C-alpha positions as CSV (number, residue, x, y, z in Angstrom):
1,X,12.8,-12.4,-7.6
2,X,13.3,-12.3,-3.9
3,X,11.1,-10.1,-1.7
4,X,12.6,-7.0,0.0
5,X,13.1,-7.8,3.7
6,X,12.6,-4.2,5.0
7,X,9.7,-1.8,4.5
8,X,10.2,2.0,4.7
9,X,9.7,3.4,8.2
10,X,9.0,-0.1,9.7
11,X,11.7,-1.0,12.2
12,X,11.4,-4.7,11.8
13,X,12.5,-7.0,9.0
14,X,10.0,-9.4,7.4
15,X,11.9,-12.3,9.0
16,X,10.9,-11.0,12.5
17,X,7.2,-10.8,11.8
18,X,5.2,-14.0,12.5
19,X,1.5,-13.0,11.8
20,X,-0.5,-9.9,11.2
21,X,-4.0,-8.6,11.0
22,X,-5.3,-5.2,9.9
23,X,-8.3,-2.9,10.1
24,X,-8.3,-0.1,7.6
25,X,-4.8,1.4,7.8
26,X,-3.8,0.0,11.2
27,X,-1.8,-3.2,11.4
28,X,-1.3,-5.3,14.5
29,X,1.7,-7.6,14.1
30,X,3.0,-10.5,16.2
31,X,6.7,-10.9,16.1
32,X,8.5,-14.2,16.3
33,X,9.6,-13.4,19.9
34,X,5.9,-13.0,20.9
35,X,5.9,-9.2,21.1
36,X,2.9,-7.4,19.6
37,X,3.5,-4.2,17.6
38,X,1.3,-1.7,15.9
39,X,2.1,0.1,12.6
40,X,0.2,2.5,10.4
41,X,1.9,2.7,7.0
42,X,1.4,5.6,4.6
43,X,0.4,3.0,1.9
44,X,-1.5,0.1,3.5
45,X,-1.8,-1.8,0.2
46,X,1.9,-1.7,-0.3
47,X,2.6,-2.8,3.3
48,X,0.1,-5.7,3.0
49,X,1.7,-6.8,-0.3
50,X,5.1,-6.6,1.3
51,X,3.9,-8.8,4.2
52,X,2.3,-11.3,1.8
53,X,5.3,-11.4,-0.5
54,X,7.5,-12.3,2.4
55,X,5.2,-15.1,3.5
56,X,3.9,-13.5,6.7
57,X,0.7,-15.1,7.8
58,X,-2.5,-13.1,7.7
59,X,-4.5,-14.1,10.8
60,X,-7.8,-13.4,9.1
61,X,-7.0,-16.1,6.6
62,X,-6.6,-18.8,9.2
63,X,-9.4,-21.3,9.6
64,X,-11.5,-20.6,12.7
65,X,-9.6,-17.4,13.6
66,X,-12.7,-15.8,15.1
67,X,-13.7,-16.9,18.6
68,X,-17.4,-17.5,18.9
């Protein structure tokens, strides 16, 4: 089953989102065009699942993502 490309109240499609990271309910997303957007969904677990189901990369899962 294909993932839904739009999430309620989020103005961008999953195809426009390149990477994301989140802290508690606040998501910071990098779009494919390089813009950075913030989004606070009503249901953060559902939003994270939507991102993951659409193959959007979670920055925190990248090797060496933290600068020391």
